[in-house]
C-alpha positions as CSV (number, residue, x, y, z in Angstrom):
1,M,49.2,73.6,153.6
2,N,50.3,77.4,154.1
3,K,54.0,76.4,155.7
4,Y,54.4,74.7,152.6
5,K,54.1,77.2,150.1
6,R,56.0,79.4,152.2
7,W,58.7,76.8,151.9
8,L,58.2,76.5,148.3
9,N,58.8,80.1,147.3
10,T,61.8,80.7,149.9
11,P,64.5,81.5,147.9
12,T,67.1,78.2,148.8
13,L,71.0,78.2,148.9
14,F,71.6,76.9,145.7
15,N,69.2,79.0,143.6
16,S,70.9,82.2,145.1
17,R,74.2,81.8,145.0
18,G,77.1,83.4,142.2
19,L,80.1,81.9,140.6
20,A,82.6,80.0,143.0
21,L,86.4,80.8,142.9
22,V,87.6,77.9,141.8
23,E,84.9,78.3,138.7
24,L,86.0,81.8,138.1
25,M,89.4,80.9,138.6
26,I,89.2,78.8,135.7
27,A,87.0,80.8,133.0
28,L,90.1,83.2,133.9
29,V,92.4,80.3,132.7
30,L,90.6,79.1,129.7
31,G,90.3,83.2,128.4
32,L,94.0,83.4,128.9
33,V,94.7,80.2,126.8
34,I,92.2,81.7,124.3
35,I,93.6,85.0,124.1
36,G,97.4,83.1,124.2
37,A,96.8,81.3,121.4
38,V,94.8,83.9,119.5
39,T,97.7,85.9,120.1
40,G,100.4,83.5,118.9
41,I,98.5,83.0,115.9
42,M,98.4,86.5,115.2
43,L,102.3,86.8,115.7
44,S,103.3,84.2,113.9
45,N,101.4,85.7,111.0
46,T,102.8,88.6,111.3
47,Q,106.5,87.3,111.1
48,S,105.1,84.8,108.3
49,F,104.5,88.1,106.0
50,R,107.8,90.3,107.1
51,T,109.4,87.0,106.2
52,N,107.4,86.5,102.7
53,R,107.6,90.7,102.2
54,G,111.5,90.4,102.8
55,L,112.1,87.6,100.1
56,S,109.7,89.4,97.9
57,Q,112.1,92.4,98.3
58,L,115.4,90.2,97.7
59,Q,114.1,88.2,94.9
60,D,112.9,92.1,93.0
61,G,115.7,94.0,94.3
62,A,117.7,91.0,92.6
63,R,115.7,90.5,89.4
64,V,115.4,94.3,88.6
65,G,119.1,94.8,89.2
66,Y,120.3,92.0,87.1
67,E,118.2,92.9,83.9
68,L,119.2,96.4,84.1
69,L,122.8,95.3,84.3
70,A,123.2,92.9,81.9
71,R,121.2,94.9,79.4
72,D,124.1,97.4,80.1
73,I,127.1,94.7,80.1
74,R,125.7,92.9,76.7
75,Q,125.9,96.6,75.0
76,A,129.4,97.7,76.4
77,G,131.8,99.1,73.7
78,N,128.7,98.3,70.9
79,M,129.5,100.7,67.9
80,P,126.1,101.5,65.1
81,C,128.1,101.3,62.4
82,G,131.0,98.1,63.5
83,N,132.7,97.5,66.4
84,D,136.0,97.4,64.5
85,I,136.5,100.5,62.9
86,P,139.1,103.1,64.6
87,V,137.2,106.4,66.8
88,V,137.7,109.9,66.8
89,N,137.3,111.7,70.2
90,I,137.3,115.5,70.0
91,L,135.6,116.1,73.7
92,N,137.9,118.5,75.2
93,P,138.7,115.9,78.5
94,A,139.4,113.4,76.1
95,Q,143.1,115.0,75.4
96,T,144.0,115.0,78.8
97,N,145.9,111.7,80.9
98,N,142.8,111.7,82.8
99,V,140.1,111.6,81.0
100,P,136.6,111.1,83.1
101,W,135.2,107.8,82.8
102,Y,132.0,108.8,81.0
103,Y,134.2,110.1,78.3
104,D,137.0,107.8,78.0
105,W,136.0,105.6,75.0
106,D,139.4,103.8,75.1
107,N,138.0,102.3,77.9
108,A,134.4,101.5,76.9
109,F,134.2,98.7,79.1
110,I,137.1,98.5,82.8
111,G,136.0,97.1,86.3
112,Y,137.3,98.6,88.9
113,D,138.0,96.7,92.2
114,G,137.8,98.4,95.6
115,D,140.8,100.7,95.5
116,S,139.4,102.7,92.8
117,A,136.7,105.8,93.3
118,L,134.5,106.6,90.5
119,A,134.9,110.4,89.3
120,N,132.1,112.8,90.2
121,V,129.8,110.5,92.0
122,D,129.4,111.4,95.7
123,N,127.9,108.3,97.7
124,Q,130.5,105.1,96.4
125,I,130.7,103.1,99.2
126,A,134.3,102.6,100.0
127,D,136.2,99.6,99.0
128,T,133.5,98.3,96.5
129,E,133.9,97.4,93.2
130,S,132.2,99.1,90.2
131,L,131.7,98.7,86.6
132,V,131.8,101.5,83.9
133,M,130.7,100.9,80.4
134,L,130.1,103.1,77.0
135,S,128.5,102.5,73.6
136,G,126.3,104.1,70.9
137,D,122.4,104.3,71.1
138,A,121.2,104.6,67.5
139,G,117.7,106.5,67.2
140,G,117.2,106.5,63.6
141,V,118.8,109.6,62.9
142,Y,121.3,110.1,59.7
143,V,123.4,112.4,58.0
144,E,121.8,114.0,54.5
145,D,124.9,116.1,54.0
146,Y,127.8,117.0,55.8
147,D,129.5,121.1,55.3
148,T,132.8,122.1,56.0
149,S,132.7,125.4,55.1
150,N,133.5,128.6,57.0
151,N,135.5,125.9,59.1
152,S,132.6,124.2,60.5
153,A,131.0,121.5,60.9
154,N,127.8,121.7,59.9
155,F,125.3,118.2,59.2
156,T,122.3,118.3,57.6
157,V,120.6,115.8,59.1
158,G,116.9,113.3,58.4
159,T,115.3,110.4,60.5
160,A,113.6,107.4,59.7
161,S,110.6,109.0,61.0
162,G,110.5,112.2,58.8
163,N,110.4,114.0,62.4
164,A,113.0,116.6,63.5
165,H,116.2,115.0,65.0
166,G,114.7,115.9,68.7
167,L,118.7,116.1,69.9
168,L,119.3,118.7,72.1
169,N,122.3,121.2,72.4
170,G,124.9,119.9,74.5
171,E,124.2,116.6,73.4
172,V,127.4,114.1,73.2
173,L,127.1,112.3,70.4
174,M,129.0,109.9,67.8
175,V,128.6,109.5,64.2
176,C,130.2,106.8,62.2
177,N,130.1,104.7,59.4
178,E,132.4,101.7,57.7
179,S,135.5,103.5,57.9
180,Q,135.8,105.6,60.9
181,G,133.4,106.9,64.4
182,T,134.1,110.0,65.8
183,I,132.7,111.5,69.2
184,F,131.8,115.0,69.7
185,Q,129.4,117.1,71.7
186,M,126.7,118.7,69.3
187,S,127.1,123.0,69.7
188,N,123.7,123.9,67.7
189,G,120.8,122.5,66.6
190,Q,117.2,123.4,67.9
191,G,114.5,125.4,67.3
192,N,114.9,127.0,63.4
193,N,117.7,124.6,63.0
194,A,115.8,121.7,63.2
195,D,117.3,119.8,60.3
196,K,120.8,120.9,61.4
197,L,123.6,119.7,63.8
198,V,126.1,121.7,64.1
199,V,129.6,121.0,65.5
200,N,132.2,124.2,66.7
201,T,134.5,124.8,69.5
202,G,134.4,127.5,72.0
203,N,133.0,127.9,75.6
204,S,129.2,127.9,74.8
205,Q,128.9,124.4,76.0
206,S,130.5,122.0,78.6
207,P,132.8,119.7,77.9
208,G,133.3,121.3,74.7
209,N,135.0,120.1,71.3
210,C,138.8,121.1,71.1
211,T,138.4,121.0,66.8
212,K,135.8,121.5,64.8
213,G,137.5,119.0,62.6
214,L,135.5,114.8,62.7
215,G,138.6,113.4,60.9
216,E,142.3,112.2,62.9
217,I,142.8,115.0,65.5
218,I,145.7,117.5,64.7
219,P,147.8,118.1,67.3
220,G,147.5,121.9,68.5
221,N,150.3,124.3,69.3
222,N,150.6,123.2,73.2
223,A,148.9,121.8,76.0
224,N,146.8,124.9,76.4
225,Q,145.5,124.2,72.8
226,P,145.7,120.2,72.2
227,C,144.1,120.3,69.0
228,N,144.2,122.5,65.8
229,T,141.5,123.7,66.1
230,N,139.8,123.6,62.0
231,G,141.4,120.0,62.1
232,N,140.5,117.3,59.8
233,Q,137.6,116.8,57.8
234,G,135.7,113.8,58.7
235,P,134.8,111.0,55.8
236,Y,131.1,111.3,56.9
237,G,128.5,111.1,53.5
238,H,124.9,111.0,53.0
239,N,123.6,108.1,55.1
240,S,126.7,108.1,58.2
241,V,125.0,107.2,61.4
242,I,124.8,109.4,64.3
243,A,123.8,108.1,68.1
244,K,123.7,109.5,71.5
245,L,126.8,108.4,73.2
246,T,125.4,105.7,76.4
247,A,127.6,105.9,79.3
248,T,126.9,104.2,82.7
249,A,128.5,103.0,85.6
250,W,127.7,100.7,88.4
251,Y,128.1,100.9,91.7
252,I,127.0,100.2,95.5
253,G,126.4,103.5,97.2
254,D,124.8,105.1,100.1
255,N,121.1,105.7,100.3
256,G,121.1,107.7,103.3
257,R,118.7,105.5,104.9
258,A,120.6,103.8,107.6
259,G,117.4,102.2,109.2
260,E,117.4,100.2,106.2
261,G,120.5,99.1,106.0
262,G,121.8,101.7,103.9
263,R,123.4,100.3,101.1
264,S,121.1,99.6,97.5
265,L,122.7,99.2,94.2
266,Y,123.1,102.2,91.7
267,M,123.6,103.4,88.1
268,A,125.6,106.7,87.3
269,R,124.8,108.0,83.7
270,L,125.6,110.6,82.0
271,S,122.8,113.0,81.1
272,N,122.7,116.8,79.4
273,N,122.2,119.1,81.7
274,A,121.2,122.7,80.1
275,G,123.9,121.7,77.9
276,A,126.1,120.8,80.2
277,G,127.4,117.0,80.7
278,D,126.2,116.0,84.0
279,V,126.5,112.5,85.8
280,Q,123.3,111.6,87.4
281,Q,123.1,109.0,90.1
282,I,120.0,106.5,89.6
283,E,119.1,104.2,92.8
284,I,118.3,100.6,91.0
285,A,117.7,98.3,93.8
286,A,117.7,98.7,97.5
287,G,119.4,96.4,100.1
288,V,122.1,94.8,97.8
289,T,125.1,95.5,100.2
290,S,128.1,94.4,98.0
291,M,129.0,93.4,94.1
292,A,131.5,91.1,93.3
293,L,133.1,91.0,89.7
294,R,134.8,88.5,88.3
295,Y,135.8,88.9,84.3
296,R,136.0,86.1,81.1
297,L,139.4,87.0,78.7
298,A,138.4,85.8,75.7
299,D,140.7,83.0,75.4
300,T,140.9,81.7,78.6
301,S,137.9,79.6,80.3
302,D,138.4,81.3,83.9
303,F,137.0,84.3,85.7
304,I,139.5,86.4,87.2
305,D,139.2,89.8,88.9
306,A,139.8,93.2,87.6
307,S,143.6,93.3,89.1
308,T,144.4,90.4,87.1
309,V,143.2,91.7,83.9
310,G,145.6,94.3,83.6
311,N,145.7,96.4,80.4
312,R,143.5,93.4,78.3
313,W,140.1,95.0,79.0
314,A,139.7,94.9,75.4
315,D,139.9,91.3,75.4
316,V,137.4,90.1,78.4
317,N,133.7,89.3,76.8
318,A,131.9,87.8,80.1
319,V,130.8,89.2,83.6
320,E,130.0,87.1,86.6
321,V,128.3,89.0,88.4
322,T,127.6,88.0,92.3
323,L,125.0,90.3,94.2
324,T,124.7,90.4,98.3
325,L,121.4,91.4,99.6
326,L,119.8,91.9,102.6
327,T,116.1,92.5,103.5
328,Q,115.2,96.2,104.5
329,D,113.3,94.7,107.7
330,Q,115.4,93.8,110.8
331,N,114.9,90.7,113.1
332,I,113.5,88.1,110.6
333,S,115.9,85.7,110.3
334,T,116.6,83.4,113.5
335,D,119.7,84.9,114.6
336,T,119.2,88.7,115.3
337,T,122.9,88.9,116.0
338,V,124.2,89.2,112.4
339,N,123.1,91.6,110.3
340,E,120.2,93.2,112.9
341,G,118.2,89.7,112.1
342,R,118.1,90.6,108.4
343,L,117.6,87.8,105.9
344,G,120.4,87.6,103.2
345,R,121.1,86.0,100.0
346,A,124.0,85.9,97.5
347,L,123.0,85.7,93.4
348,T,125.5,85.0,90.8
349,S,124.6,85.4,87.0
350,V,127.1,85.5,83.9
351,V,126.4,88.0,81.4
352,A,128.3,87.5,78.2
353,I,129.3,90.8,76.1
354,R,127.4,90.6,72.9
355,N,130.2,92.0,70.3
356,R,132.9,90.1,71.8
357,S,131.2,87.0,71.8
358,L,131.2,86.0,68.2
């Protein structure tokens, strides 16, 4: 009996042994399979997230770029008082042979191929196309009275809201009515002159006006004085419209972020920098690597490139815009040898110039 109890209390080989080597290896394999499956799912989700994020960036870039660019194209060459009136430009640079694009109303809509670079734009990618558009942006300011006494052109102005006009010294403006429009720079009109708008010559503003007269330009004595200082009085009476000159250029520029592809769609816009005309470069959409432009003339149905348009830019009534975009993230596409594995899309849209399509 005692021997039997001792035998029952003695640990057997079955009760005292641990895991066998085979069992341990099976457990490790199963663990590795589970870890591999989880890692694969995680990597797949990460890649799917990067792909979706890249596609979203492409869509957002194309949407913002097309929306803002199309707005400028539709307004190109627009004059608040009508688009069939003559326009006088009394700005000093307009009297030279090389008028900067942002003051050149004679080319209120013009495209450039890759052989031409935009003036005062320092980050344009070489051999890429660009598009320039000028228009008048009316803001509810109108002429109450136009005084040309004392050899200076002084407007008394009013606004639709009844408040001060809000225009700053040095603003490049347009005044127009049903018979004529004039582009000039406002010399003074702030502070105590909140209801006044002064047009003068001299070096107080840049680029400055070559004459005080807002009518047809009277030639000056020589190249150093291309305009007669007093000039002709303009035909601007009560209710003539005063608008800001809007000048924009669209181009492909270097954004300085090589790791994201380095290229973006940019807009260069004329701005007032402390009384001086200045060109402000604004990044609109990252990842836009190229912009291809083709133009339709009023008497044709085909779209042609800039070199074929020649000197008929006034006859262009629509633009075909193709933007090529790449994602900012690399190694997304299946072929990592092309564009560093970035996904790419090319999107095309046609935009009509509003005042030329009627």
